[in-house]
C-alpha positions as CSV (number, residue, x, y, z in Angstrom):
1,M,6.7,-104.7,-62.6
2,P,4.6,-102.7,-65.1
3,A,6.4,-99.8,-66.9
4,P,5.9,-96.4,-65.4
5,A,3.6,-93.9,-66.9
6,Q,4.9,-91.7,-69.6
7,L,3.5,-89.3,-72.1
8,R,3.5,-90.8,-75.5
9,H,3.5,-88.8,-78.8
10,R,0.1,-88.7,-80.5
11,P,0.1,-87.4,-84.1
12,A,-3.6,-86.6,-83.8
13,L,-2.7,-83.8,-81.3
14,D,-0.2,-82.5,-83.8
15,A,-2.9,-82.4,-86.4
16,L,-5.1,-80.5,-83.9
17,R,-2.3,-77.9,-83.4
18,G,-1.9,-77.6,-87.1
19,L,-5.6,-77.0,-87.7
20,A,-5.7,-74.4,-84.9
21,V,-2.8,-72.4,-86.2
22,L,-4.2,-72.7,-89.8
23,I,-7.5,-71.0,-88.8
24,V,-5.7,-68.3,-86.8
25,V,-3.6,-67.3,-89.9
26,A,-6.7,-67.4,-92.0
27,F,-8.5,-65.1,-89.6
28,H,-5.6,-62.7,-89.4
29,S,-5.3,-62.7,-93.2
30,G,-8.9,-61.4,-93.4
31,L,-10.6,-64.4,-95.0
32,G,-14.3,-64.1,-94.8
33,V,-14.6,-67.8,-94.3
34,A,-12.7,-67.6,-91.0
35,R,-14.5,-64.9,-89.1
36,G,-14.1,-66.9,-85.9
37,G,-10.6,-68.1,-86.7
38,Y,-9.3,-66.3,-83.6
39,L,-10.7,-69.3,-81.6
40,G,-7.8,-71.4,-82.7
41,V,-5.9,-69.6,-79.8
42,S,-8.5,-71.0,-77.4
43,T,-7.8,-74.5,-78.6
44,F,-4.1,-73.9,-77.9
45,F,-4.9,-72.8,-74.4
46,T,-6.9,-76.0,-73.7
47,L,-4.3,-78.2,-75.3
48,S,-1.5,-76.6,-73.3
49,G,-3.4,-77.1,-70.0
50,F,-3.9,-80.7,-70.8
51,L,-0.3,-81.5,-71.9
52,I,1.4,-79.6,-69.1
53,T,-0.8,-81.1,-66.4
54,T,-0.2,-84.6,-67.8
55,L,3.5,-84.0,-67.8
56,V,3.4,-82.9,-64.2
57,L,1.3,-85.9,-63.2
58,V,3.7,-88.2,-65.0
59,E,6.7,-86.7,-63.1
60,H,4.9,-86.9,-59.8
61,A,4.0,-90.5,-60.4
62,G,7.6,-91.3,-61.0
63,T,9.4,-89.2,-58.4
64,G,6.7,-88.1,-55.9
65,R,7.4,-84.5,-56.5
66,L,7.8,-81.8,-59.1
67,G,11.2,-80.3,-59.9
68,L,10.5,-76.6,-60.4
69,R,13.9,-75.8,-61.8
70,A,13.8,-78.6,-64.3
71,F,10.2,-77.7,-65.3
72,W,11.0,-74.1,-65.9
73,R,14.2,-74.9,-67.7
74,R,12.3,-77.1,-70.2
75,R,9.8,-74.3,-70.8
76,F,12.6,-71.8,-71.2
77,R,14.3,-74.0,-73.8
78,R,11.1,-74.7,-75.6
79,L,9.6,-71.2,-75.8
80,L,11.9,-68.3,-75.0
81,P,14.7,-68.5,-77.6
82,A,12.5,-68.4,-80.6
83,A,10.3,-65.7,-79.1
84,V,13.1,-63.3,-78.2
85,V,14.6,-63.7,-81.7
86,A,11.3,-63.0,-83.3
87,I,10.8,-59.9,-81.1
88,A,14.3,-58.6,-81.9
89,V,13.6,-59.1,-85.7
90,V,10.3,-57.3,-85.3
91,V,12.0,-54.3,-83.6
92,A,14.5,-54.1,-86.6
93,L,11.6,-54.3,-89.1
94,V,9.7,-51.5,-87.3
95,A,12.9,-49.4,-87.3
96,W,13.2,-50.0,-91.1
97,L,9.7,-50.1,-92.4
98,G,7.4,-49.0,-89.6
99,A,5.4,-45.8,-89.7
100,A,5.9,-43.3,-86.9
101,E,3.0,-44.6,-84.9
102,A,4.4,-48.2,-84.9
103,Q,7.9,-46.8,-83.9
104,R,6.4,-44.8,-81.1
105,S,4.7,-47.8,-79.6
106,I,7.4,-50.5,-80.2
107,A,9.3,-49.9,-76.9
108,G,6.2,-50.9,-74.8
109,D,5.3,-53.7,-77.2
110,A,8.7,-55.2,-77.2
111,T,9.3,-54.9,-73.4
112,S,5.9,-56.3,-72.5
113,S,6.4,-59.2,-75.0
114,V,9.9,-60.1,-73.6
115,L,8.4,-60.1,-70.1
116,Y,5.3,-62.0,-71.2
117,V,2.8,-59.4,-70.0
118,A,1.8,-58.3,-73.5
119,N,-1.9,-59.0,-72.7
120,W,-1.9,-56.7,-69.7
121,H,0.0,-54.0,-71.7
122,L,-2.7,-54.2,-74.4
123,I,-5.4,-53.8,-71.8
124,A,-3.7,-50.9,-70.2
125,S,-3.1,-49.1,-73.5
126,G,-6.8,-49.6,-74.6
127,T,-5.9,-51.7,-77.7
128,S,-8.9,-53.5,-79.2
129,Y,-8.5,-56.8,-80.9
130,A,-11.7,-56.1,-82.8
131,E,-10.4,-52.9,-84.5
132,L,-9.2,-54.7,-87.6
133,F,-8.9,-51.5,-89.8
134,T,-6.5,-49.5,-87.6
135,S,-2.6,-49.8,-87.7
136,P,-2.0,-52.8,-85.4
137,S,1.3,-53.6,-83.7
138,P,3.4,-56.3,-85.3
139,L,3.6,-57.8,-81.8
140,L,-0.1,-57.8,-81.2
141,H,-0.2,-61.6,-81.3
142,M,2.2,-62.0,-78.4
143,W,-0.7,-61.5,-75.9
144,S,-1.7,-65.2,-76.2
145,L,1.8,-66.4,-75.5
146,A,1.9,-64.1,-72.5
147,V,-1.2,-65.8,-71.1
148,E,0.3,-69.2,-71.6
149,E,3.6,-68.3,-70.1
150,Q,1.9,-66.9,-67.0
151,F,0.2,-70.3,-66.6
152,Y,3.6,-72.0,-66.9
153,V,5.0,-69.9,-64.1
154,L,2.0,-70.1,-61.8
155,F,0.8,-73.7,-62.3
156,P,3.8,-75.6,-61.0
157,L,3.8,-73.4,-57.9
158,V,0.2,-74.4,-57.3
159,V,1.2,-78.1,-57.8
160,V,4.1,-77.8,-55.3
161,V,1.7,-76.4,-52.7
162,L,-0.8,-79.2,-53.4
163,V,1.9,-82.0,-53.3
164,G,3.5,-80.9,-50.0
165,R,6.6,-82.2,-48.4
166,R,5.1,-85.5,-47.2
167,S,4.6,-86.7,-50.8
168,H,8.3,-86.2,-51.5
169,R,9.3,-88.3,-48.4
170,S,6.9,-91.1,-49.6
171,H,8.6,-91.3,-53.0
172,R,10.1,-94.8,-52.3
173,S,6.7,-96.3,-51.3
174,D,5.1,-94.6,-54.3
175,R,7.3,-96.5,-56.6
176,S,6.8,-99.8,-54.9
177,D,3.0,-99.6,-55.2
178,R,2.8,-98.3,-58.8
179,S,1.5,-101.6,-60.0
180,V,-1.6,-101.5,-57.7
181,E,-4.8,-100.3,-59.3
182,P,-6.2,-97.0,-58.0
183,G,-8.6,-97.6,-55.1
184,Q,-6.9,-100.8,-53.9
185,S,-4.0,-99.2,-52.0
186,V,-4.5,-97.3,-48.8
187,G,-1.2,-95.3,-48.9
188,P,0.6,-93.7,-51.9
189,A,-2.3,-94.3,-54.3
190,R,-4.5,-92.2,-52.1
191,R,-1.9,-89.5,-52.1
192,R,-1.7,-89.6,-55.9
193,L,-5.4,-89.5,-56.1
194,S,-5.4,-86.7,-53.6
195,L,-3.2,-84.6,-55.8
196,R,-5.4,-85.2,-58.8
197,A,-8.5,-84.4,-56.7
198,R,-7.0,-81.2,-55.5
199,L,-5.9,-80.2,-58.9
200,G,-9.3,-81.0,-60.2
201,L,-10.9,-78.9,-57.5
202,V,-8.6,-75.9,-58.2
203,A,-9.3,-76.2,-61.9
204,A,-13.1,-76.4,-61.4
205,V,-13.1,-73.3,-59.2
206,T,-10.9,-71.5,-61.8
207,V,-13.4,-72.3,-64.5
208,V,-16.3,-71.0,-62.6
209,V,-14.6,-67.8,-61.4
210,S,-13.2,-67.1,-64.9
211,A,-16.6,-67.6,-66.5
212,V,-18.6,-65.3,-64.2
213,E,-16.0,-62.5,-63.9
214,P,-16.9,-60.6,-67.1
215,A,-20.6,-60.4,-66.3
216,L,-20.1,-59.9,-62.5
217,F,-17.7,-57.0,-62.9
218,G,-19.0,-55.6,-66.2
219,F,-15.7,-56.2,-68.1
220,S,-15.5,-54.9,-71.7
221,A,-15.1,-57.2,-74.7
222,D,-11.3,-56.3,-74.8
223,R,-10.8,-56.8,-71.1
224,T,-12.5,-60.2,-71.4
225,Y,-10.6,-61.1,-74.5
226,Y,-7.1,-60.3,-73.2
227,G,-7.3,-60.9,-69.5
228,T,-5.3,-63.8,-68.0
229,D,-8.1,-64.4,-65.5
230,T,-10.9,-64.2,-68.0
231,R,-9.1,-66.7,-70.3
232,A,-8.0,-69.0,-67.5
233,A,-11.1,-71.2,-67.8
234,E,-9.9,-72.5,-71.2
235,I,-6.6,-73.7,-69.8
236,A,-8.3,-75.0,-66.6
237,I,-10.6,-77.2,-68.7
238,G,-7.5,-78.8,-70.2
239,V,-6.2,-79.3,-66.7
240,L,-9.5,-81.0,-65.8
241,L,-9.3,-83.3,-68.8
242,A,-5.7,-84.4,-67.8
243,V,-6.8,-85.0,-64.2
244,L,-9.8,-87.2,-65.3
245,A,-7.8,-89.1,-68.0
246,F,-4.7,-89.8,-66.0
247,P,-3.0,-92.3,-65.7
248,S,-4.5,-94.2,-68.6
249,V,-3.8,-91.2,-70.9
250,A,-0.1,-91.5,-70.1
251,G,0.0,-95.0,-71.5
252,A,0.7,-97.0,-68.3
253,A,0.6,-100.6,-69.2
254,Q,-1.6,-101.8,-66.3
255,H,-4.5,-99.6,-67.4
256,R,-7.0,-101.0,-69.9
257,P,-8.1,-98.9,-73.0
258,L,-11.6,-97.4,-73.2
259,R,-14.5,-99.6,-73.4
260,P,-16.1,-99.8,-76.8
261,A,-19.3,-98.1,-75.7
262,T,-17.2,-95.3,-74.1
263,R,-15.2,-94.9,-77.2
264,R,-18.3,-94.7,-79.4
265,A,-19.8,-92.1,-77.1
266,L,-16.5,-90.0,-77.2
267,A,-16.5,-90.3,-81.1
268,V,-20.1,-89.0,-81.3
269,A,-19.5,-86.2,-78.8
270,S,-16.3,-85.1,-80.4
271,S,-17.9,-85.2,-83.9
272,V,-20.7,-82.9,-82.7
273,A,-18.2,-80.7,-81.0
274,F,-16.1,-80.5,-84.2
275,L,-19.0,-79.5,-86.3
276,A,-20.1,-76.8,-83.8
277,M,-16.6,-75.5,-83.5
278,A,-16.2,-75.4,-87.3
279,A,-19.4,-73.3,-87.5
280,A,-17.9,-70.9,-84.9
281,W,-14.7,-70.7,-86.8
282,A,-16.7,-69.6,-89.8
283,S,-19.2,-67.3,-88.3
284,V,-18.8,-66.0,-84.8
285,P,-17.1,-62.6,-84.6
286,E,-14.7,-61.7,-81.8
287,T,-17.0,-58.9,-80.7
288,S,-19.8,-61.4,-79.9
289,A,-21.3,-60.9,-76.4
290,L,-21.3,-64.7,-76.1
291,W,-17.7,-64.6,-74.8
292,R,-18.6,-62.4,-71.9
293,H,-21.3,-64.8,-70.8
294,G,-19.4,-68.1,-70.6
295,G,-18.9,-68.7,-74.3
296,F,-15.2,-69.4,-73.9
297,V,-16.0,-72.2,-71.4
298,L,-18.4,-73.7,-73.9
299,Y,-15.9,-73.6,-76.7
300,A,-13.1,-74.9,-74.5
301,T,-15.3,-77.9,-73.6
302,G,-15.4,-78.7,-77.3
303,S,-11.7,-78.4,-77.5
304,A,-11.3,-80.8,-74.6
305,L,-13.5,-83.3,-76.4
306,L,-11.3,-83.0,-79.5
307,V,-8.2,-83.5,-77.4
308,A,-9.6,-86.5,-75.7
309,A,-10.7,-88.0,-79.1
310,G,-7.1,-87.4,-80.4
311,V,-5.6,-89.1,-77.3
312,Y,-7.9,-92.1,-77.5
313,A,-8.0,-92.3,-81.3
314,A,-11.8,-91.8,-81.5
315,G,-13.8,-89.6,-83.8
316,P,-12.8,-87.1,-86.5
317,V,-9.6,-85.9,-84.8
318,A,-8.1,-89.4,-85.2
319,D,-8.7,-89.2,-88.9
320,L,-6.9,-85.9,-89.0
321,A,-3.7,-87.7,-87.9
322,R,-3.7,-89.3,-91.4
323,L,-3.1,-85.8,-93.0
324,R,0.7,-85.7,-92.8
325,P,1.0,-82.0,-93.9
326,L,-1.4,-81.0,-91.2
327,C,0.6,-83.0,-88.6
328,R,3.8,-81.4,-89.7
329,L,2.2,-78.0,-89.5
330,G,1.3,-78.9,-85.9
331,V,4.9,-79.8,-85.1
332,I,6.1,-76.3,-86.2
333,S,3.0,-74.5,-85.1
334,Y,4.7,-72.5,-82.4
335,A,7.1,-70.9,-84.8
336,V,4.5,-70.4,-87.4
337,Y,2.3,-68.5,-84.9
338,L,5.3,-66.4,-83.8
339,V,6.2,-65.2,-87.3
340,H,2.9,-65.2,-89.2
341,W,1.6,-61.9,-87.8
342,P,4.8,-59.9,-88.4
343,V,4.7,-61.4,-92.0
344,L,1.2,-60.1,-92.5
345,W,2.2,-56.7,-91.0
346,V,4.9,-56.4,-93.7
347,V,2.6,-57.6,-96.4
348,D,-0.1,-55.0,-95.4
349,L,2.5,-52.2,-95.4
350,E,4.0,-53.0,-98.8
351,T,1.0,-54.4,-100.8
352,S,-2.7,-54.2,-101.3
353,W,-3.1,-57.9,-102.0
354,S,-6.4,-59.7,-101.6
355,P,-7.1,-61.7,-98.4
356,W,-6.5,-65.0,-100.2
357,V,-3.1,-63.9,-101.6
358,R,-2.1,-62.6,-98.2
359,F,-3.1,-65.9,-96.6
360,V,-1.1,-68.0,-99.0
361,V,2.0,-65.8,-98.8
362,A,1.7,-65.7,-94.9
363,M,1.5,-69.4,-94.7
364,A,4.3,-70.1,-97.2
365,V,6.7,-67.6,-95.6
366,S,5.8,-68.6,-92.0
367,V,6.2,-72.3,-92.7
368,A,9.6,-71.8,-94.4
369,I,10.9,-69.6,-91.5
370,A,9.5,-72.1,-88.9
371,E,11.3,-75.0,-90.5
372,V,14.6,-73.2,-90.3
373,S,13.9,-72.1,-86.8
374,L,13.1,-75.6,-85.7
375,R,16.3,-77.1,-87.2
376,L,18.8,-74.3,-86.4
377,L,17.4,-72.8,-83.3
378,E,14.7,-74.7,-81.4
379,M,15.9,-78.3,-81.6
380,P,19.6,-77.6,-80.8
381,I,18.6,-75.7,-77.7
382,R,16.0,-78.3,-76.6
383,R,18.6,-81.1,-77.0
384,T,21.7,-79.6,-75.7
385,G,20.9,-76.2,-74.2
386,R,23.3,-74.6,-76.6
387,I,23.2,-72.6,-79.8
388,V,26.2,-72.5,-82.1
389,G,28.2,-74.0,-79.2
390,V,27.2,-71.3,-76.8
391,P,24.9,-71.9,-73.7
392,A,21.4,-70.6,-74.4
393,L,21.3,-69.1,-71.0
394,A,24.1,-66.8,-72.1
395,V,22.7,-65.9,-75.5
396,V,19.0,-65.5,-75.0
397,P,19.1,-62.9,-72.3
398,V,21.5,-60.8,-74.5
399,V,19.1,-61.0,-77.4
400,A,16.2,-60.1,-75.1
401,V,18.1,-57.0,-73.8
402,L,19.0,-56.0,-77.3
403,A,15.3,-56.2,-78.3
404,V,14.2,-54.1,-75.4
405,V,16.9,-51.5,-75.7
406,G,16.5,-51.5,-79.5
407,G,12.8,-50.9,-79.1
408,A,13.4,-48.0,-76.7
409,L,15.9,-46.4,-79.1
410,V,13.4,-46.7,-82.0
411,T,10.7,-45.1,-79.9
412,H,13.0,-42.4,-78.7
413,R,14.0,-41.5,-82.2
414,A,10.5,-41.7,-83.7
415,P,9.1,-38.5,-85.0
416,A,6.6,-36.7,-82.9
417,P,3.0,-37.4,-84.1
418,Q,1.6,-35.0,-86.6
419,I,-1.8,-36.2,-85.7
420,D,-1.8,-36.5,-81.9
421,Y,-5.1,-38.0,-80.9
422,A,-4.2,-38.4,-77.3
423,S,-3.3,-34.8,-76.9
424,A,-6.4,-33.7,-78.8
425,S,-8.6,-35.9,-76.6
426,D,-7.0,-34.5,-73.4
427,L,-7.6,-30.9,-74.7
428,V,-11.3,-31.6,-75.7
429,D,-12.0,-33.2,-72.3
430,T,-10.3,-30.5,-70.3
431,V,-12.4,-27.8,-68.7
432,V,-10.6,-24.4,-69.0
433,P,-11.0,-22.2,-66.0
434,P,-12.7,-18.8,-66.7
435,G,-10.3,-16.2,-67.7
436,S,-7.4,-18.6,-68.5
437,T,-5.5,-17.9,-71.7
438,T,-2.5,-19.4,-73.5
439,T,0.0,-17.5,-75.7
440,Q,0.2,-20.2,-78.4
441,V,-3.3,-20.1,-79.8
442,P,-5.0,-18.1,-82.5
443,T,-6.5,-14.8,-81.2
444,T,-9.5,-12.8,-82.3
445,T,-9.0,-10.2,-85.0
446,P,-9.4,-6.5,-84.2
447,G,-12.9,-5.3,-84.3
448,Q,-14.6,-8.5,-83.3
449,T,-17.5,-8.0,-81.1
450,A,-18.4,-10.5,-78.5
451,L,-22.0,-11.7,-78.4
452,A,-24.0,-11.3,-75.2
453,A,-23.8,-15.0,-74.7
454,P,-21.3,-17.2,-76.5
455,V,-22.5,-19.8,-79.0
456,R,-22.1,-23.2,-77.3
457,V,-20.6,-25.7,-79.8
458,A,-20.1,-29.5,-79.4
459,F,-18.5,-31.8,-81.9
460,F,-19.8,-35.3,-82.7
461,G,-18.2,-37.9,-85.0
462,D,-15.0,-39.7,-85.7
463,S,-11.3,-38.8,-85.5
464,T,-11.7,-36.0,-88.0
465,A,-14.3,-34.5,-85.6
466,L,-11.9,-35.0,-82.7
467,M,-9.1,-33.1,-84.3
468,A,-11.4,-30.3,-85.5
469,A,-12.8,-30.1,-82.0
470,A,-9.3,-29.7,-80.5
471,G,-8.5,-26.8,-82.8
472,F,-11.9,-25.2,-82.1
473,K,-11.3,-25.6,-78.3
474,R,-8.0,-23.7,-78.5
475,V,-9.7,-20.9,-80.4
476,A,-12.7,-20.8,-78.0
477,E,-10.3,-20.3,-75.1
478,V,-9.6,-16.8,-76.4
479,D,-12.5,-15.9,-78.6
480,Q,-15.4,-15.2,-76.2
481,R,-18.0,-15.4,-79.0
482,V,-17.9,-19.2,-78.9
483,E,-17.7,-21.8,-76.2
484,A,-16.6,-25.4,-76.7
485,V,-18.7,-27.9,-74.7
486,P,-18.2,-31.7,-74.6
487,G,-19.6,-33.7,-77.5
488,A,-18.7,-37.3,-78.4
489,T,-16.0,-38.5,-80.8
490,A,-14.4,-41.9,-81.2
491,L,-11.5,-43.0,-83.3
492,G,-12.4,-45.2,-86.2
493,C,-16.1,-44.8,-85.7
494,G,-18.5,-43.4,-88.3
495,V,-22.3,-43.1,-88.4
496,M,-23.1,-46.1,-90.6
497,L,-24.1,-49.3,-88.8
498,A,-24.0,-52.8,-90.4
499,D,-23.6,-56.4,-89.5
500,K,-20.4,-56.7,-91.5
501,V,-17.9,-54.3,-93.1
502,R,-15.3,-54.8,-95.8
503,D,-12.4,-52.6,-96.4
504,V,-10.6,-51.7,-99.7
505,Q,-8.3,-54.7,-99.4
506,G,-11.3,-57.1,-99.0
507,T,-10.8,-57.6,-95.3
508,V,-14.1,-58.5,-93.7
509,G,-14.8,-57.5,-90.1
510,H,-17.3,-56.1,-87.7
511,I,-17.9,-52.7,-86.3
512,A,-16.3,-52.3,-82.9
513,D,-18.5,-52.2,-79.8
514,K,-17.7,-48.6,-79.1
515,C,-18.7,-47.5,-82.6
516,T,-22.2,-49.0,-82.3
517,R,-23.1,-47.0,-79.2
518,W,-23.4,-43.5,-80.8
519,P,-27.2,-43.6,-80.9
520,E,-27.2,-43.7,-77.1
521,V,-24.0,-41.6,-76.4
522,W,-24.7,-38.6,-78.7
523,P,-28.1,-37.6,-77.4
524,A,-27.0,-38.2,-73.8
525,Q,-24.1,-35.8,-74.3
526,A,-26.3,-33.2,-76.1
527,A,-28.8,-33.4,-73.2
528,A,-26.1,-33.1,-70.6
529,N,-24.2,-30.2,-72.2
530,R,-27.0,-28.4,-74.2
531,P,-25.0,-27.0,-77.1
532,D,-26.5,-24.3,-79.4
533,V,-24.8,-25.9,-82.4
534,A,-23.9,-29.6,-82.8
535,L,-21.3,-30.1,-85.4
536,V,-21.4,-33.6,-86.9
537,Q,-18.3,-34.6,-88.8
538,A,-17.8,-38.0,-90.2
539,G,-17.2,-39.4,-93.6
540,P,-14.0,-41.4,-94.2
541,W,-15.3,-44.5,-92.3
542,E,-18.6,-44.4,-94.3
543,T,-16.8,-45.6,-97.4
544,F,-16.6,-49.3,-96.5
545,D,-18.6,-52.0,-98.2
546,L,-21.5,-52.9,-95.9
547,K,-23.6,-56.0,-95.4
548,W,-26.8,-56.5,-93.4
549,D,-28.3,-59.8,-92.3
550,G,-31.4,-60.5,-94.3
551,I,-30.2,-58.3,-97.3
552,D,-28.3,-60.0,-100.1
553,G,-25.0,-58.8,-101.2
554,W,-22.5,-56.0,-100.2
555,H,-23.6,-52.3,-100.5
556,H,-21.9,-49.0,-100.4
557,L,-22.8,-45.3,-100.6
558,G,-24.2,-44.7,-104.0
559,D,-26.5,-47.6,-104.2
560,P,-30.1,-47.4,-103.0
561,V,-29.7,-49.8,-100.0
562,A,-26.8,-48.0,-98.4
563,D,-28.2,-44.6,-99.3
564,D,-31.5,-45.3,-97.6
565,H,-29.7,-46.6,-94.5
566,A,-27.6,-43.4,-94.4
567,R,-30.6,-41.2,-94.7
568,E,-32.4,-43.0,-91.9
569,L,-29.3,-42.7,-89.5
570,L,-28.7,-39.1,-90.4
571,Q,-32.3,-38.3,-89.7
572,T,-31.9,-40.0,-86.3
573,V,-28.9,-37.7,-85.7
574,V,-31.0,-34.6,-86.4
575,D,-33.9,-35.8,-84.2
576,D,-31.7,-36.8,-81.3
577,L,-29.3,-33.9,-81.2
578,S,-31.9,-31.2,-81.8
579,A,-34.2,-32.6,-79.1
580,E,-32.7,-30.2,-76.5
581,G,-32.6,-27.2,-78.9
582,A,-29.3,-27.7,-80.7
583,H,-29.0,-26.8,-84.3
584,V,-27.4,-29.7,-86.2
585,A,-24.6,-28.7,-88.6
586,F,-23.3,-31.5,-90.9
587,V,-19.7,-30.9,-91.9
588,T,-18.8,-32.1,-95.4
589,T,-15.8,-34.4,-95.9
590,S,-12.9,-33.8,-98.3
591,H,-11.5,-36.6,-100.4
592,V,-9.1,-38.9,-98.6
593,D,-5.5,-38.6,-99.8
594,R,-4.0,-42.1,-99.2
595,R,-0.3,-41.8,-99.9
596,K,0.3,-45.5,-99.2
597,P,-2.0,-48.5,-99.5
598,G,-3.0,-50.0,-96.2
599,P,-6.0,-50.9,-94.1
600,G,-8.4,-48.1,-93.4
601,P,-10.7,-45.8,-95.2
602,C,-10.5,-46.1,-98.9
603,A,-9.7,-43.1,-101.2
604,C,-13.2,-43.4,-102.8
605,P,-14.1,-39.9,-104.0
606,D,-17.4,-41.0,-105.5
607,R,-18.5,-42.4,-102.2
608,L,-17.4,-39.4,-100.2
609,D,-19.2,-37.1,-102.7
610,R,-22.3,-39.2,-102.3
611,W,-22.0,-38.9,-98.5
612,N,-21.8,-35.1,-98.8
613,E,-24.9,-35.1,-101.0
614,L,-26.8,-37.1,-98.5
615,L,-25.9,-34.6,-95.8
616,R,-27.4,-31.9,-97.9
617,E,-30.5,-33.9,-98.6
618,V,-31.2,-34.6,-94.9
619,A,-30.4,-30.9,-94.0
620,A,-32.8,-29.7,-96.7
621,A,-35.5,-32.0,-95.3
622,N,-35.1,-30.4,-91.8
623,P,-34.5,-26.7,-92.6
624,A,-35.4,-25.4,-89.1
625,R,-33.1,-27.9,-87.4
626,A,-30.2,-28.7,-89.6
627,S,-27.8,-27.2,-92.1
628,V,-24.5,-28.0,-93.8
629,I,-21.1,-26.5,-93.3
630,D,-19.1,-27.1,-96.5
631,L,-15.7,-27.7,-95.1
632,A,-14.8,-29.8,-98.2
633,G,-15.6,-26.9,-100.5
634,W,-13.5,-24.5,-98.4
635,L,-10.5,-26.8,-98.5
636,T,-10.9,-27.0,-102.2
637,S,-10.9,-23.3,-102.5
638,V,-7.6,-22.9,-100.6
639,G,-5.9,-25.2,-103.1
640,D,-2.5,-26.5,-102.3
641,E,-2.9,-25.3,-98.7
642,D,-5.0,-28.5,-98.1
643,V,-1.8,-30.6,-98.1
644,R,-0.4,-28.6,-95.3
645,L,-3.7,-28.4,-93.4
646,R,-4.2,-32.2,-93.5
647,P,-0.7,-33.6,-93.2
648,D,-1.8,-37.3,-93.4
649,G,-4.4,-36.7,-96.1
650,V,-7.3,-37.1,-93.7
651,H,-7.0,-35.1,-90.5
652,F,-6.0,-31.7,-89.3
653,S,-3.2,-31.5,-86.8
654,E,-4.0,-29.7,-83.6
655,D,-2.2,-26.6,-84.9
656,T,-3.8,-26.6,-88.3
657,A,-7.2,-27.4,-86.8
658,A,-6.9,-24.2,-84.7
659,E,-6.1,-22.3,-87.9
660,V,-9.1,-23.8,-89.8
661,A,-11.3,-23.1,-86.8
662,E,-10.3,-19.4,-86.7
663,R,-10.4,-18.9,-90.5
664,F,-13.5,-20.9,-91.3
665,L,-15.4,-22.8,-88.7
666,V,-15.9,-20.0,-86.1
667,P,-17.4,-17.6,-88.7
668,Q,-19.7,-20.5,-89.9
669,V,-20.8,-21.3,-86.4
670,L,-21.5,-17.6,-85.6
671,A,-23.6,-17.4,-88.7
672,L,-25.5,-20.5,-87.8
673,G,-26.0,-19.2,-84.2
674,S,-27.5,-16.0,-85.5
675,A,-29.7,-17.7,-88.0
676,A,-30.9,-20.3,-85.5
677,G,-31.6,-17.5,-83.0
678,A,-33.7,-15.7,-85.5
679,A,-35.6,-18.9,-86.5
680,D,-34.3,-18.4,-90.0
681,P,-33.4,-21.8,-91.5
682,A,-29.7,-21.8,-92.5
683,A,-28.8,-22.9,-96.0
684,T,-25.6,-24.7,-96.9
685,T,-22.7,-22.4,-96.0
686,S,-19.2,-22.3,-97.4
687,G,-17.7,-19.1,-96.1
């Protein structure tokens, strides 16, 4: 009797895992040659779908059923111990090294990671994978493991439903007919084929639904990127491959290898797929609209071809199996993925190394930790279910609880935010009922005379504009000479637009979707709310190096290419915001005081000075419609007070913004309102 089917180890698949994790680390390190390295996660999804489905089919072929407890126990031993230890270590690192922002968010990050719902937590919190220059969570990468774990929970339940009870009762006849070729038996083989057919049908429907959801429901790029449903197609394509390839893929002796012509066709197809995927790894940004229009399905199809080539030893993936270091990296790829992002998080906190140095350090440290984890933690638990002689089922839950409780304690003890963007946004978006007052806001000084109609003021710009708007709103609640009306502000979004941006550390990325929409959002808000004065405040995010398709090299403020681009965009701001009668007031930006190196706006005084000069140039070219409020000059005039007014070196807090509004911005706005009303062009004002 032929040997039963079993899943054989294939080094080529180890090499594919190693390649996938390598490009992910390269992407997270900020290497410009790996702009699409995030797609390595997609390859993991497809490979997982293939392997898990093959294991399930092998078990069903041998027993006629699927043992849920045994399946989940194997997944538990394989994945959970290393993950909860990594989460617990990250919580300790955040308590030790993390900034207040990371400490405040670690409770939710740790809890959602332990429960394997991190992807939905990120969606609910509005976290964007494309915002490379903010302060990311050290557990951000857990979203992909959450997607896979949700698959591991749901998929066997689907299989159990498809198998049904009758298949279990036919186990004995299943075994007796295992030597018969598919199609020659009228009993058990049909049932085995029926299971594969049903799995294939479910997988195919999943692919279609997952692919059309983003366009059908208008999902954002982040919802598409993180959603279990929107990424399910990549796993389902792996399921389809396993269904089509089984049982020959499992190595059953009675099944012949691929025909030479089929092998050649697979080699050619996988080679083409490999080249196309390599081009995507190098060039396709995560913000691409392609992914919301079936792009993940296309990429996963390429991944499936590479997996098939690795299984049947055809094409370039078979050659990768000769690279022993890459195969070894694939063996430890799970632990490497677990630890590489926290390692990069620490590196970014403590150094200003270039992307290549960060990549080398992250790989070296992650591989070392992964090898230790494999020998001392993962393999002992997988072989015996015990760690240091203690059952893993007793240890792992304790570590998980410690991670969750520790995260909660760190968050509870974290200092309150000096710069509370959420509170400021709520305040700016809130409509204050007429006559309402608050006792903890600045008040008008004696002798102030209210105008017949208040000057309506709206703020447009980045987070500096948001915080200034919040302070102005608090003053406007009690000062009847001014009225705060909604404008448009977005965290991390400046005015400059480019195809690529590069930060002070050399990290190359792309402008987030939300930041590219200001040419549409700003004039729409101005038309809807009709401010008398539109305050435009941006600057820190304009200091990046910029690159445009079709223009050689990188450019920044101070060189002709970037300066011309800035003038053009600022002129657009004047044209759009003044179309409904608003007077545009450009607010100058003070130098950034970066107390610690890290991703974000650079402390580039020459570039900020040039930005302020360009504001003056555009205002001077449009004297009837625009002017400049020299906030930077006023902050310089108050000397050491600037440190108190801008506690993080960039932004006002809500309290200090109210103080600045009362002392400086409101008088400037009133002067502009009077000048605009008299049709007298306003010159640069500084108070």
